Structure formats: structure tokens, C-alpha cells
PAZA-725263 format. One record per residue (C-alpha): residue number from 1; residue in three letters; x, z, y. Coordinates in pm, 1 decimal, always signed. Example, Ala and Ser with C-alpha at 12.3 -4.5 7.8 and 13.67 -1.06 7.14 Angstrom:
residues 2
<atom i="1" aa="ALA" X="+1230.0" Z="+780.0" Y="-450.0"/>
<atom i="2" aa="SER" X="+1367.0" Z="+714.0" Y="-106.0"/>
This chain:
residues 235
<atom i="1" aa="MET" X="-2458.7" Z="-1786.0" Y="-1493.8"/>
<atom i="2" aa="ALA" X="-2372.5" Z="-1485.2" Y="-1278.4"/>
<atom i="3" aa="LEU" X="-2187.4" Z="-1548.6" Y="-956.8"/>
<atom i="4" aa="SER" X="-1833.2" Z="-1419.7" Y="-930.3"/>
<atom i="5" aa="PRO" X="-1784.7" Z="-1123.6" Y="-696.5"/>
<atom i="6" aa="ALA" X="-1664.5" Z="-1174.9" Y="-341.1"/>
<atom i="7" aa="TYR" X="-1286.5" Z="-1173.4" Y="-302.0"/>
<atom i="8" aa="LYS" X="-1316.7" Z="-976.1" Y="+22.2"/>
<atom i="9" aa="HIS" X="-1460.2" Z="-678.5" Y="-169.1"/>
<atom i="10" aa="GLY" X="-1133.2" Z="-649.0" Y="-359.6"/>
<atom i="11" aa="VAL" X="-935.5" Z="-676.1" Y="-36.9"/>
<atom i="12" aa="PHE" X="-1144.3" Z="-399.4" Y="+118.5"/>
<atom i="13" aa="ALA" X="-1056.0" Z="-182.0" Y="-183.3"/>
<atom i="14" aa="LEU" X="-687.5" Z="-250.3" Y="-121.9"/>
<atom i="15" aa="SER" X="-721.4" Z="-93.8" Y="+224.0"/>
<atom i="16" aa="ALA" X="-815.9" Z="+237.5" Y="+64.0"/>
<atom i="17" aa="ILE" X="-548.6" Z="+199.0" Y="-204.9"/>
<atom i="18" aa="CYS" X="-274.9" Z="+153.5" Y="+56.2"/>
<atom i="19" aa="GLY" X="-387.0" Z="+470.6" Y="+234.2"/>
<atom i="20" aa="LEU" X="-374.7" Z="+667.1" Y="-91.3"/>
<atom i="21" aa="VAL" X="-31.8" Z="+534.3" Y="-186.1"/>
<atom i="22" aa="ASP" X="+130.5" Z="+603.6" Y="+149.2"/>
<atom i="23" aa="ALA" X="-19.5" Z="+952.9" Y="+165.4"/>
<atom i="24" aa="ALA" X="+142.3" Z="+1032.7" Y="-169.2"/>
<atom i="25" aa="CYS" X="+477.6" Z="+880.5" Y="-75.8"/>
<atom i="26" aa="PHE" X="+509.2" Z="+1025.4" Y="+272.7"/>
<atom i="27" aa="LEU" X="+361.7" Z="+1369.4" Y="+217.0"/>
<atom i="28" aa="ALA" X="+489.7" Z="+1444.3" Y="-133.2"/>
<atom i="29" aa="LEU" X="+755.2" Z="+1198.7" Y="-248.3"/>
<atom i="30" aa="GLY" X="+1019.9" Z="+1252.3" Y="+15.6"/>
<atom i="31" aa="GLY" X="+880.7" Z="+1130.1" Y="+347.6"/>
<atom i="32" aa="VAL" X="+906.5" Z="+754.1" Y="+288.1"/>
<atom i="33" aa="PHE" X="+649.2" Z="+474.4" Y="+284.9"/>
<atom i="34" aa="ALA" X="+577.4" Z="+242.1" Y="-4.4"/>
<atom i="35" aa="GLU" X="+428.6" Z="-38.0" Y="+206.1"/>
<atom i="36" aa="LEU" X="+488.4" Z="+44.9" Y="+572.4"/>
<atom i="37" aa="MET" X="+836.8" Z="-97.2" Y="+613.6"/>
<atom i="38" aa="THR" X="+824.1" Z="-42.9" Y="+990.4"/>
<atom i="39" aa="GLY" X="+820.6" Z="+330.0" Y="+925.6"/>
<atom i="40" aa="ASN" X="+1111.7" Z="+313.2" Y="+680.9"/>
<atom i="41" aa="LEU" X="+1321.6" Z="+101.6" Y="+915.4"/>
<atom i="42" aa="LEU" X="+1251.2" Z="+344.3" Y="+1199.4"/>
<atom i="43" aa="LEU" X="+1361.9" Z="+636.0" Y="+981.8"/>
<atom i="44" aa="ILE" X="+1685.6" Z="+456.6" Y="+898.0"/>
<atom i="45" aa="ALA" X="+1739.6" Z="+374.2" Y="+1266.6"/>
<atom i="46" aa="PHE" X="+1691.7" Z="+741.2" Y="+1354.0"/>
<atom i="47" aa="ALA" X="+1939.5" Z="+835.2" Y="+1081.1"/>
<atom i="48" aa="ILE" X="+2194.5" Z="+590.9" Y="+1226.5"/>
<atom i="49" aa="ALA" X="+2148.8" Z="+739.3" Y="+1573.4"/>
<atom i="50" aa="ALA" X="+2197.5" Z="+1088.7" Y="+1430.1"/>
<atom i="51" aa="GLY" X="+2512.4" Z="+981.9" Y="+1243.9"/>
<atom i="52" aa="ASN" X="+2342.8" Z="+1049.4" Y="+911.2"/>
<atom i="53" aa="LEU" X="+2314.5" Z="+699.0" Y="+767.5"/>
<atom i="54" aa="PHE" X="+2408.2" Z="+813.0" Y="+418.1"/>
<atom i="55" aa="GLY" X="+2191.3" Z="+1121.8" Y="+423.1"/>
<atom i="56" aa="ALA" X="+1934.9" Z="+1186.7" Y="+153.6"/>
<atom i="57" aa="HIS" X="+1639.0" Z="+1074.9" Y="+365.6"/>
<atom i="58" aa="ALA" X="+1797.5" Z="+743.2" Y="+466.7"/>
<atom i="59" aa="VAL" X="+1893.0" Z="+672.6" Y="+105.3"/>
<atom i="60" aa="ALA" X="+1537.7" Z="+754.3" Y="-2.0"/>
<atom i="61" aa="CYS" X="+1412.5" Z="+486.8" Y="+238.5"/>
<atom i="62" aa="LEU" X="+1630.8" Z="+230.7" Y="+62.2"/>
<atom i="63" aa="PHE" X="+1454.7" Z="+312.6" Y="-264.9"/>
<atom i="64" aa="ALA" X="+1141.8" Z="+181.8" Y="-93.9"/>
<atom i="65" aa="ILE" X="+1284.7" Z="-107.8" Y="+108.0"/>
<atom i="66" aa="VAL" X="+1482.2" Z="-279.6" Y="-169.3"/>
<atom i="67" aa="PRO" X="+1202.6" Z="-284.8" Y="-432.8"/>
<atom i="68" aa="PHE" X="+956.5" Z="-392.7" Y="-162.3"/>
<atom i="69" aa="CYS" X="+1178.1" Z="-691.7" Y="-87.5"/>
<atom i="70" aa="VAL" X="+1203.7" Z="-777.2" Y="-457.7"/>
<atom i="71" aa="GLY" X="+825.0" Z="-765.1" Y="-492.7"/>
<atom i="72" aa="ALA" X="+774.6" Z="-979.8" Y="-183.6"/>
<atom i="73" aa="LEU" X="+1026.0" Z="-1236.8" Y="-309.1"/>
<atom i="74" aa="ALA" X="+860.5" Z="-1254.5" Y="-650.1"/>
<atom i="75" aa="ALA" X="+509.9" Z="-1292.8" Y="-508.5"/>
<atom i="76" aa="GLY" X="+636.2" Z="-1547.3" Y="-257.7"/>
<atom i="77" aa="ALA" X="+775.1" Z="-1757.3" Y="-541.5"/>
<atom i="78" aa="TRP" X="+436.0" Z="-1748.6" Y="-714.1"/>
<atom i="79" aa="ALA" X="+240.4" Z="-1819.1" Y="-395.4"/>
<atom i="80" aa="ASN" X="+465.7" Z="-2103.7" Y="-283.2"/>
<atom i="81" aa="GLY" X="+461.6" Z="-2274.9" Y="-621.0"/>
<atom i="82" aa="ARG" X="+268.4" Z="-2580.6" Y="-722.7"/>
<atom i="83" aa="HIS" X="-44.9" Z="-2388.5" Y="-813.9"/>
<atom i="84" aa="GLN" X="-87.7" Z="-2145.8" Y="-525.2"/>
<atom i="85" aa="LEU" X="-419.6" Z="-2003.6" Y="-642.6"/>
<atom i="86" aa="GLY" X="-240.5" Z="-1897.8" Y="-960.4"/>
<atom i="87" aa="ALA" X="-59.5" Z="-1638.0" Y="-749.6"/>
<atom i="88" aa="ARG" X="-379.7" Z="-1431.4" Y="-751.8"/>
<atom i="89" aa="LEU" X="-394.8" Z="-1449.7" Y="-1130.7"/>
<atom i="90" aa="ILE" X="-32.2" Z="-1340.0" Y="-1165.2"/>
<atom i="91" aa="GLY" X="+41.9" Z="-1128.6" Y="-861.0"/>
<atom i="92" aa="TYR" X="-249.5" Z="-887.9" Y="-861.1"/>
<atom i="93" aa="PRO" X="-214.0" Z="-791.8" Y="-1231.0"/>
<atom i="94" aa="VAL" X="+159.1" Z="-732.0" Y="-1180.8"/>
<atom i="95" aa="GLU" X="+87.7" Z="-522.5" Y="-871.0"/>
<atom i="96" aa="TYR" X="-176.1" Z="-328.6" Y="-1063.6"/>
<atom i="97" aa="ALA" X="+63.6" Z="-272.8" Y="-1354.7"/>
<atom i="98" aa="ALA" X="+330.6" Z="-134.2" Y="-1120.5"/>
<atom i="99" aa="VAL" X="+83.7" Z="+105.9" Y="-956.3"/>
<atom i="100" aa="LEU" X="-44.9" Z="+213.0" Y="-1297.8"/>
<atom i="101" aa="LEU" X="+307.9" Z="+270.2" Y="-1431.8"/>
<atom i="102" aa="ALA" X="+398.6" Z="+477.4" Y="-1125.2"/>
<atom i="103" aa="THR" X="+82.2" Z="+682.0" Y="-1179.7"/>
<atom i="104" aa="LEU" X="+165.1" Z="+742.3" Y="-1546.6"/>
<atom i="105" aa="LEU" X="+519.9" Z="+847.9" Y="-1456.5"/>
<atom i="106" aa="ALA" X="+385.6" Z="+1088.8" Y="-1194.9"/>
<atom i="107" aa="LEU" X="+149.5" Z="+1237.4" Y="-1454.0"/>
<atom i="108" aa="VAL" X="+415.9" Z="+1270.2" Y="-1723.6"/>
<atom i="109" aa="LEU" X="+712.7" Z="+1374.1" Y="-1509.2"/>
<atom i="110" aa="ASP" X="+514.6" Z="+1590.6" Y="-1265.4"/>
<atom i="111" aa="PRO" X="+773.8" Z="+1585.4" Y="-985.0"/>
<atom i="112" aa="HIS" X="+754.2" Z="+1872.7" Y="-739.9"/>
<atom i="113" aa="ARG" X="+646.7" Z="+1785.0" Y="-389.3"/>
<atom i="114" aa="VAL" X="+903.2" Z="+1708.9" Y="-120.9"/>
<atom i="115" aa="GLY" X="+761.5" Z="+1666.9" Y="+226.7"/>
<atom i="116" aa="PRO" X="+854.4" Z="+1434.1" Y="+513.8"/>
<atom i="117" aa="LEU" X="+1151.2" Z="+1644.4" Y="+624.5"/>
<atom i="118" aa="GLY" X="+1287.2" Z="+1683.1" Y="+274.9"/>
<atom i="119" aa="HIS" X="+1161.8" Z="+2039.8" Y="+227.8"/>
<atom i="120" aa="ASP" X="+1036.3" Z="+2143.7" Y="-113.7"/>
<atom i="121" aa="LEU" X="+665.4" Z="+2219.1" Y="-98.1"/>
<atom i="122" aa="ALA" X="+627.6" Z="+2351.3" Y="-452.6"/>
<atom i="123" aa="THR" X="+839.7" Z="+2495.1" Y="-726.4"/>
<atom i="124" aa="GLY" X="+889.0" Z="+2359.5" Y="-1073.1"/>
<atom i="125" aa="GLY" X="+838.7" Z="+2002.4" Y="-1185.1"/>
<atom i="126" aa="ALA" X="+1095.3" Z="+1733.5" Y="-1245.8"/>
<atom i="127" aa="GLY" X="+1437.0" Z="+1679.7" Y="-1093.8"/>
<atom i="128" aa="GLU" X="+1557.5" Z="+1460.6" Y="-811.1"/>
<atom i="129" aa="TRP" X="+1563.8" Z="+1114.9" Y="-971.6"/>
<atom i="130" aa="GLN" X="+1195.7" Z="+1089.4" Y="-1068.3"/>
<atom i="131" aa="ARG" X="+1059.6" Z="+1067.4" Y="-714.3"/>
<atom i="132" aa="PRO" X="+1270.2" Z="+762.8" Y="-614.5"/>
<atom i="133" aa="MET" X="+1166.6" Z="+590.4" Y="-937.7"/>
<atom i="134" aa="ILE" X="+796.6" Z="+640.2" Y="-860.7"/>
<atom i="135" aa="VAL" X="+845.1" Z="+531.5" Y="-498.5"/>
<atom i="136" aa="ALA" X="+1036.2" Z="+221.9" Y="-611.4"/>
<atom i="137" aa="LEU" X="+753.7" Z="+112.8" Y="-841.4"/>
<atom i="138" aa="LEU" X="+495.7" Z="+165.0" Y="-569.1"/>
<atom i="139" aa="ALA" X="+708.6" Z="-19.1" Y="-311.7"/>
<atom i="140" aa="PHE" X="+755.8" Z="-309.4" Y="-554.7"/>
<atom i="141" aa="ALA" X="+377.1" Z="-325.7" Y="-592.6"/>
<atom i="142" aa="MET" X="+327.4" Z="-315.0" Y="-216.1"/>
<atom i="143" aa="GLY" X="+582.6" Z="-593.7" Y="-166.3"/>
<atom i="144" aa="ILE" X="+372.2" Z="-811.8" Y="-396.4"/>
<atom i="145" aa="HIS" X="+59.7" Z="-700.9" Y="-215.8"/>
<atom i="146" aa="ASN" X="+184.4" Z="-789.8" Y="+130.5"/>
<atom i="147" aa="ALA" X="+314.2" Z="-1128.4" Y="+19.6"/>
<atom i="148" aa="LEU" X="-22.6" Z="-1209.4" Y="-137.4"/>
<atom i="149" aa="MET" X="-200.5" Z="-1103.3" Y="+179.7"/>
<atom i="150" aa="ARG" X="+10.7" Z="-1353.6" Y="+372.2"/>
<atom i="151" aa="LYS" X="-128.7" Z="-1633.6" Y="+156.0"/>
<atom i="152" aa="HIS" X="-462.8" Z="-1497.2" Y="+43.0"/>
<atom i="153" aa="GLY" X="-558.8" Z="-1239.3" Y="+302.1"/>
<atom i="154" aa="VAL" X="-909.9" Z="-1231.2" Y="+445.9"/>
<atom i="155" aa="PRO" X="-925.3" Z="-1276.3" Y="+825.6"/>
<atom i="156" aa="ASP" X="-967.3" Z="-947.2" Y="+1011.3"/>
<atom i="157" aa="ILE" X="-946.1" Z="-725.9" Y="+702.8"/>
<atom i="158" aa="ALA" X="-637.7" Z="-506.6" Y="+739.4"/>
<atom i="159" aa="THR" X="-496.0" Z="-345.1" Y="+427.8"/>
<atom i="160" aa="ASN" X="-206.7" Z="-152.7" Y="+583.7"/>
<atom i="161" aa="VAL" X="-68.5" Z="-203.0" Y="+936.9"/>
<atom i="162" aa="LEU" X="-369.0" Z="-152.4" Y="+1160.9"/>
<atom i="163" aa="THR" X="-222.0" Z="-212.1" Y="+1507.2"/>
<atom i="164" aa="LEU" X="-331.3" Z="-574.9" Y="+1538.3"/>
<atom i="165" aa="THR" X="-669.6" Z="-501.7" Y="+1382.2"/>
<atom i="166" aa="MET" X="-739.0" Z="-218.9" Y="+1626.4"/>
<atom i="167" aa="THR" X="-617.9" Z="-433.8" Y="+1915.2"/>
<atom i="168" aa="GLY" X="-845.0" Z="-720.0" Y="+1813.8"/>
<atom i="169" aa="LEU" X="-1139.8" Z="-486.4" Y="+1761.0"/>
<atom i="170" aa="LEU" X="-1107.4" Z="-353.0" Y="+2116.0"/>
<atom i="171" aa="SER" X="-962.2" Z="-639.9" Y="+2319.8"/>
<atom i="172" aa="GLU" X="-1207.6" Z="-897.6" Y="+2177.4"/>
<atom i="173" aa="SER" X="-1510.5" Z="-666.4" Y="+2186.0"/>
<atom i="174" aa="ARG" X="-1817.3" Z="-729.3" Y="+2398.6"/>
<atom i="175" aa="TRP" X="-1711.0" Z="-431.4" Y="+2610.7"/>
<atom i="176" aa="ALA" X="-1403.4" Z="-633.9" Y="+2706.4"/>
<atom i="177" aa="GLY" X="-1602.9" Z="-952.8" Y="+2761.1"/>
<atom i="178" aa="GLY" X="-1519.0" Z="-1104.9" Y="+2423.0"/>
<atom i="179" aa="ARG" X="-1733.4" Z="-1234.4" Y="+2137.9"/>
<atom i="180" aa="SER" X="-1643.1" Z="-948.0" Y="+1903.4"/>
<atom i="181" aa="PRO" X="-1572.6" Z="-1163.3" Y="+1594.8"/>
<atom i="182" aa="HIS" X="-1581.5" Z="-992.4" Y="+1255.0"/>
<atom i="183" aa="TRP" X="-1603.7" Z="-649.7" Y="+1416.3"/>
<atom i="184" aa="ARG" X="-1771.5" Z="-499.5" Y="+1111.4"/>
<atom i="185" aa="ARG" X="-1496.3" Z="-597.2" Y="+869.7"/>
<atom i="186" aa="ARG" X="-1228.6" Z="-490.8" Y="+1117.9"/>
<atom i="187" aa="LEU" X="-1386.5" Z="-150.2" Y="+1161.1"/>
<atom i="188" aa="LEU" X="-1455.7" Z="-107.1" Y="+789.1"/>
<atom i="189" aa="SER" X="-1097.2" Z="-186.7" Y="+688.8"/>
<atom i="190" aa="ILE" X="-967.8" Z="+69.4" Y="+940.2"/>
<atom i="191" aa="LEU" X="-1209.9" Z="+333.3" Y="+814.1"/>
<atom i="192" aa="LEU" X="-1124.0" Z="+262.0" Y="+449.8"/>
<atom i="193" aa="PHE" X="-750.8" Z="+294.6" Y="+515.3"/>
<atom i="194" aa="VAL" X="-796.5" Z="+620.4" Y="+705.6"/>
<atom i="195" aa="ALA" X="-1032.2" Z="+751.5" Y="+437.4"/>
<atom i="196" aa="GLY" X="-780.7" Z="+660.0" Y="+167.7"/>
<atom i="197" aa="ALA" X="-497.3" Z="+836.2" Y="+349.8"/>
<atom i="198" aa="ALA" X="-709.4" Z="+1144.4" Y="+422.5"/>
<atom i="199" aa="GLY" X="-836.3" Z="+1152.5" Y="+65.4"/>
<atom i="200" aa="GLY" X="-482.8" Z="+1115.4" Y="-66.8"/>
<atom i="201" aa="ALA" X="-360.4" Z="+1403.6" Y="+146.5"/>
<atom i="202" aa="TRP" X="-648.2" Z="+1619.2" Y="+21.8"/>
<atom i="203" aa="LEU" X="-589.7" Z="+1524.1" Y="-342.9"/>
<atom i="204" aa="LEU" X="-225.1" Z="+1632.4" Y="-321.6"/>
<atom i="205" aa="ARG" X="-340.9" Z="+1992.2" Y="-363.4"/>
<atom i="206" aa="TYR" X="-399.8" Z="+1894.7" Y="-727.2"/>
<atom i="207" aa="GLY" X="-54.2" Z="+1744.0" Y="-774.9"/>
<atom i="208" aa="VAL" X="+155.7" Z="+1444.8" Y="-679.1"/>
<atom i="209" aa="ALA" X="-20.2" Z="+1223.9" Y="-932.7"/>
<atom i="210" aa="ALA" X="-374.2" Z="+1290.1" Y="-806.6"/>
<atom i="211" aa="PRO" X="-386.3" Z="+1033.0" Y="-522.4"/>
<atom i="212" aa="LEU" X="-214.6" Z="+779.0" Y="-745.6"/>
<atom i="213" aa="VAL" X="-478.0" Z="+832.6" Y="-1013.9"/>
<atom i="214" aa="ALA" X="-744.7" Z="+764.8" Y="-751.4"/>
<atom i="215" aa="ALA" X="-558.9" Z="+450.2" Y="-637.6"/>
<atom i="216" aa="SER" X="-533.2" Z="+327.5" Y="-998.2"/>
<atom i="217" aa="LEU" X="-902.2" Z="+384.0" Y="-1060.8"/>
<atom i="218" aa="ILE" X="-1001.6" Z="+192.5" Y="-747.2"/>
<atom i="219" aa="PHE" X="-757.3" Z="-84.9" Y="-835.3"/>
<atom i="220" aa="THR" X="-912.1" Z="-109.7" Y="-1182.5"/>
<atom i="221" aa="LEU" X="-1247.4" Z="-185.6" Y="-1021.4"/>
<atom i="222" aa="ALA" X="-1095.5" Z="-421.9" Y="-763.6"/>
<atom i="223" aa="LEU" X="-879.5" Z="-626.0" Y="-1000.3"/>
<atom i="224" aa="TRP" X="-1147.7" Z="-869.9" Y="-1112.7"/>
<atom i="225" aa="PRO" X="-1268.5" Z="-957.3" Y="-759.2"/>
<atom i="226" aa="LEU" X="-906.8" Z="-998.0" Y="-652.6"/>
<atom i="227" aa="MET" X="-827.8" Z="-1235.3" Y="-938.2"/>
<atom i="228" aa="GLN" X="-1150.3" Z="-1431.4" Y="-968.1"/>
<atom i="229" aa="GLY" X="-1358.2" Z="-1348.5" Y="-661.3"/>
<atom i="230" aa="ARG" X="-1498.8" Z="-1629.4" Y="-451.0"/>
<atom i="231" aa="ALA" X="-1357.9" Z="-1677.7" Y="-104.0"/>
<atom i="232" aa="ASP" X="-1575.6" Z="-1681.2" Y="+206.8"/>
<atom i="233" aa="PRO" X="-1661.3" Z="-2029.3" Y="+333.6"/>
<atom i="234" aa="PRO" X="-1463.7" Z="-2135.0" Y="+642.4"/>
<atom i="235" aa="SER" X="-1628.2" Z="-2010.8" Y="+962.2"/>
């Protein structure tokens, strides 16, 4: 009988997926983040300081923050239940379905690009309500994703926020007198995220949906390892 794939391979794929998703959201869907809540909270804080709390950009951030919280709550309920491993069997398919639905909406609705400062980058396309809907679906998916990573993450594989991973890579390296644990997976996850974000930015020349199509295709390949992949033995 064939061995199941390694779970960490699916988690590595998620690093690239997160880069693709945030490139689409920040560069083309109104300057918000689907999974980087630190960025959204900073943008809201800046809006408060500027006396523009109810401006369009601050409101757009809420369309990411609220669905993210709903996704995290839902995945937390699955992960904290009696059968915790079942969270992988439920959470990842739901996350995948949300990403896929957002991709289909982007393909069908074809919203025009709106950059980080709210400036239109292209003419034509759909109206104002389609972008928040796509962002909300992606943020819901990323809320599930981050909650699952809390329970089922692989040590030293970063899928989004890279600050701690970069710090560990450098501060625990042999150059700094450390033992350099898991340096390959730390470095690879950083490179995959950056490659995903760069690839997403490049794909935007073909439309808002292009990076989301790429994310959906990668997720299709990663779904089975994420659901059924074998975990690394404790080190």
C-alpha cells in the first residue's frame, strides 16, 4: 500500500498560496490583507489618527477582519472538539471551498483593480460591492487557515507572518553561535511566500482573478496532503 504524502508538503504549499492571496487583495482589491491582520489593524489605526475612521479604506479593512474572525472561530471549534484530528478533514476543505468560490466570483464578476491607496488601476469591470465580497471570502478562508496552523502547524514552516521565522533563521544560525535547527524549512517557507507574492503581483497584469486561479490550482494539489498527510515524527 502506498504511503500517504507528508503533511509538511501541503503546509509548504500554503506558504505560496498566502503570498498569492495577499498580493491580489493588497494590490488589486482595495489595499487590504486577507490573512495579515496586523496590516489591517495598522491601517485602521492610521485612519483613526487621521480622523478618517469611517473612510472607505478603513471600512474595507473591516470586510477582511470580521470574516477572518468568523473563520478562526469556526476552525477553533473544530480543532478544540473531541476529535481534534478531524479539524484537518473539515477545516481544509472548507478553506479550499472559500478560496475556490472567491476565485470563481473574481472570474465571473471581473472587478476592476483598486490599488492600496484606493486609486482605480483599470477601467471597466464590476462595481464597488464585488471586491469586498471576494476579500471577505478570502479572509474567511485565511481565518480557518491560521486557526488550523495553531493546532496543526509544522514547526519552523511559516505560511504568512515571517518575522519570527526570519528571526529564528538568523538568531539561531551557526553564524550567531546557534545550532541552526530546521534552517532549510525556515528558508524554504520564506522563499515560497515571497515567490507567491511576487508571482501574484506579476499575474495581476492578466486580471484580478489570475493570482487567485494560481492559488486555487496549488490548493487543489495540496488538499490531499493537508487532509491525510502523515506528520513528521517528534524530533
